[in-house]
C-alpha positions in Angstrom: -45.3 24.0 145.7 -43.7 26.6 147.9 -42.6 25.6 151.4 -44.9 26.5 154.3 -43.9 29.8 156.0 -43.8 28.9 159.7 -43.6 32.5 160.7 -47.0 33.1 159.0 -48.3 29.9 160.6 -47.2 31.1 164.1 -49.1 34.4 163.6 -52.2 32.5 162.5 -51.8 30.2 165.5 -51.6 33.2 167.9 -54.8 34.8 166.4 -56.7 31.5 166.5 -55.8 30.9 170.1 -56.8 34.5 171.1 -59.8 34.7 168.9 -59.1 38.4 168.5 -56.8 40.2 166.2 -56.2 43.2 168.5 -55.1 41.1 171.5 -52.9 38.8 169.3 -51.2 41.8 167.8 -50.5 43.2 171.2 -49.0 40.0 172.5 -46.9 39.6 169.4 -45.8 43.3 169.5 -46.8 43.9 165.9 -49.4 46.1 164.3 -52.8 44.8 163.4 -52.2 45.7 159.7 -49.0 43.7 159.6 -50.6 40.7 161.4 -53.5 40.8 158.9 -51.1 40.9 156.0 -49.2 37.9 157.3 -52.4 35.8 157.7 -53.6 36.8 154.2 -50.3 35.6 152.8 -50.8 32.3 154.5 -54.3 32.0 153.2 -53.1 32.7 149.7 -50.5 30.0 150.0 -52.9 27.5 151.3 -55.7 28.5 148.9 -58.3 28.6 151.6 -59.7 31.3 154.0 -58.8 30.5 157.5 -61.0 33.0 159.3 -64.6 34.3 158.8 -65.6 37.6 160.4 -68.6 37.2 162.7 -69.7 40.6 164.1 -66.6 42.1 165.6 -64.8 38.8 166.1 -63.1 36.1 164.1 -64.3 32.6 163.7 -62.3 29.7 162.3 -63.5 28.3 159.0 -63.3 24.5 158.5 -59.9 24.9 156.8 -58.9 27.1 159.8 -59.8 24.4 162.2 -57.7 21.9 160.4 -54.8 24.3 160.1 -55.0 25.0 163.9 -54.8 21.3 164.6 -51.6 21.0 162.6 -50.2 24.2 164.1 -50.8 22.9 167.6 -48.8 19.7 166.7 -46.0 21.6 165.1 -45.4 24.1 167.9 -45.8 21.4 170.6 -43.1 19.4 168.8 -40.9 22.5 168.6 -41.3 23.1 172.4 -40.3 19.5 173.0 -37.2 19.8 170.8 -36.1 23.0 172.7 -36.5 21.2 176.0 -34.6 18.2 174.8 -31.6 20.1 173.5 -31.4 22.8 176.2 -32.3 20.7 179.3 -31.4 17.2 178.2 -34.8 15.7 178.6 -38.2 15.8 176.9 -41.7 15.8 178.4 -42.9 12.2 178.5 -46.5 13.1 178.8 -48.7 11.4 176.3 -51.3 13.5 174.4 -54.6 12.2 173.4 -57.0 14.3 171.3 -60.7 13.4 171.5 -63.7 15.0 169.9 -67.3 14.7 171.0 -70.5 15.8 169.4 -71.6 19.0 171.0 -75.0 17.5 171.9 -73.6 14.4 173.5 -74.2 13.8 177.3 -71.4 15.4 179.3 -71.8 12.7 182.0 -71.1 10.0 179.4 -68.0 11.8 178.2 -66.7 12.2 181.7 -67.4 8.6 182.5 -65.6 7.5 179.3 -62.5 9.6 180.0 -62.3 8.9 183.8 -59.5 6.2 183.6 -57.2 9.0 182.2 -58.3 12.0 184.2 -56.0 11.5 187.2 -52.9 10.3 185.2 -50.0 12.7 185.5 -48.4 11.4 182.3 -51.4 12.1 180.1 -52.6 15.3 178.5 -56.2 15.3 177.1 -57.1 17.7 174.4 -60.9 17.8 174.1 -63.0 19.2 171.3 -66.7 19.5 170.7 -68.5 20.2 167.4 -70.7 18.7 164.7 -70.1 15.2 163.6 -69.1 16.5 160.1 -66.4 18.8 161.6 -65.1 16.2 164.0 -64.8 13.6 161.2 -62.9 16.1 159.1 -60.4 16.5 161.9 -60.2 12.7 162.4 -59.6 12.3 158.7 -56.4 14.3 158.8 -55.3 12.8 162.2 -55.7 16.0 164.3 -58.1 13.9 166.5 -57.4 10.4 167.7 -61.1 9.5 168.5 -64.6 10.9 168.1 -67.5 10.1 170.5 -70.9 10.1 168.9 -74.4 8.8 169.2 -74.6 8.3 165.4 -73.1 5.4 163.6 -70.8 6.1 160.6 -69.9 3.6 157.9 -66.5 3.1 156.4 -65.8 3.6 152.7 -62.7 3.5 150.4 -62.2 7.3 151.1 -63.0 7.2 154.8 -61.7 4.0 156.5 -63.6 4.6 159.8 -63.6 2.1 162.6 -67.0 2.7 164.4 -67.3 0.7 167.6 -70.4 0.7 169.7 -69.3 1.1 173.3 -72.6 1.4 175.1 -76.3 1.0 174.6 -78.8 2.4 177.1 -82.6 2.3 177.3 -84.3 5.7 177.2 -86.4 6.6 180.2 -89.0 9.2 181.4 -87.6 11.0 184.5 -88.9 13.7 186.7 -89.1 14.9 190.3 -90.1 12.5 193.0 -93.8 11.7 193.5 -95.7 10.2 196.3 -96.3 6.5 196.0 -100.0 7.1 195.4 -99.1 9.2 192.4 -96.9 6.8 190.6 -96.4 7.6 186.9 -98.9 5.7 184.7 -97.2 4.7 181.5 -98.3 5.3 178.7 -101.5 7.0 179.8 -99.9 10.1 181.4 -97.9 10.9 178.3 -101.0 12.9 177.2 -101.3 14.7 180.5 -97.9 15.9 181.7 -95.7 18.5 180.1 -92.7 16.9 178.3 -89.1 17.8 177.7 -87.9 16.1 174.5 -84.8 15.9 172.4 -84.8 17.9 169.2 -86.5 16.5 166.1 -83.2 15.5 164.5 -82.5 13.2 167.3 -83.1 9.4 166.8 -84.6 9.2 170.3 -87.2 11.8 169.4 -88.0 10.2 166.1 -88.6 6.8 167.8 -90.7 8.4 170.6 -92.9 10.2 168.0 -93.5 6.9 166.2 -94.4 5.2 169.4 -96.9 7.9 170.4 -98.4 7.8 166.9 -98.8 4.0 167.2 -100.4 4.4 170.6 -102.7 7.2 169.5 -101.2 9.6 172.1 -101.0 13.3 171.5 -98.5 14.6 174.0 -98.0 18.0 175.6 -94.6 19.4 174.5 -93.0 21.9 177.0 -89.7 22.2 175.2 -87.5 20.4 172.7 -83.8 20.6 173.4 -80.9 19.6 171.2 -78.3 19.9 174.0 -78.4 17.1 176.6 -76.7 19.3 179.2 -79.5 21.8 178.9 -82.1 19.0 178.9 -80.6 17.8 182.2 -80.9 21.3 183.8 -84.5 21.7 182.7 -85.4 18.2 184.0 -83.8 19.1 187.3 -85.3 22.6 187.7 -88.8 22.2 186.3 -91.9 20.1 187.0 -91.8 18.6 183.5 -91.1 15.0 182.6 -88.0 14.5 180.5 -87.2 11.8 177.9 -83.5 10.8 178.0 -81.0 8.1 178.7 -80.4 8.0 182.5 -76.7 8.6 182.1 -77.6 12.2 181.4 -79.0 12.6 184.9 -77.0 10.0 186.7 -76.0 12.4 189.6 -79.6 13.6 190.1 -80.8 10.0 190.2 -78.2 9.1 192.8 -79.2 11.9 195.1 -82.9 11.4 194.6 -83.5 14.8 193.1 -84.9 13.1 190.1 -86.4 9.6 189.7 -86.9 7.3 186.8 -90.7 7.0 186.1 -90.6 4.5 183.4 -88.3 2.8 180.8 -89.7 3.4 177.3 -90.0 0.1 175.6 -87.9 -0.5 172.5 -86.3 2.9 172.6 -82.5 3.1 173.1 -79.5 5.4 172.6 -76.3 4.0 171.2 -72.9 5.5 172.0 -70.0 5.0 169.5 -66.3 5.5 169.4 -65.0 6.4 166.0 -61.4 6.2 164.9 -59.5 5.5 161.7 -58.6 1.9 160.9 -55.0 1.3 161.9 -52.7 -1.7 162.5 -51.6 -0.4 165.9 -54.0 1.1 168.4 -52.3 3.5 170.9 -52.3 2.1 174.4 -54.3 5.1 175.8 -57.1 4.3 173.4 -57.0 0.7 174.4 -57.4 1.8 178.0 -60.5 3.7 177.2 -62.1 1.2 174.8 -61.7 -1.8 177.1 -64.1 -0.3 179.7 -67.4 -2.1 180.4 -70.7 -0.7 179.4 -71.6 -0.2 183.0 -68.5 2.0 183.6 -69.2 4.4 180.7 -72.9 4.6 181.6 -72.2 5.3 185.2 -74.5 2.5 186.3 -76.2 3.1 189.6 -75.4 0.8 192.5 -78.0 -1.6 193.5 
């Protein structure tokens, strides 16, 4: 097999970072046609398309995403080598690459990462995407950890280590009410407009089964896959939202939203997925040793 052409890889890396062939060509001081030709040669060598054209822009394919992860590591190592030989020292910052499902609560992610956010010796590289895409990156070690609300199971091909790091009841939340109008669970489920997770979400599936068992036909205002958007709609509308309270932890602290009721027997689980290894990096140990209350941003009192 022919050796990888790092000149071609550098051109690919520049286009992937820019997301635009014209801008990348201008920065590299080459013509667009020459840049396109170099990338085609790299794709031919790798046997995979690295970009797909979407409208007027370029989008990385799955193979392109994997190649970008490797390119980042290669050129970062090159920069460290240059610094070491020219300046007599290397950057001692540690790099940790973490992926999270695009629909996962942003508050949960921030809580989980908080022990490392203020450390000067740590560089975090954060990716979001589908669980399939993130596991593909984890498989080839371009990610160190994946955060998910879905459990994965290890196999001989995929030696995943899936650790549950938190479990939280699911609640109904909304704007403050007067004490005389306290939420009546479950009767009011048929009366108020509801904001619910999308139908592919385990929370939604469990809620639908609960309502079917109770004989309740609810009023759906919106179903939302993205927890960040669900948080905004809960905050800025008069609807009642079904979600884990970590999603709206800031609004609950300030009183902008209140928890109406915990839904019995309905929970969301949060998992940290890595590959099985004999030695766990210290940075990962720091994150994984946190208590459930810390990563869920438990409210005081």
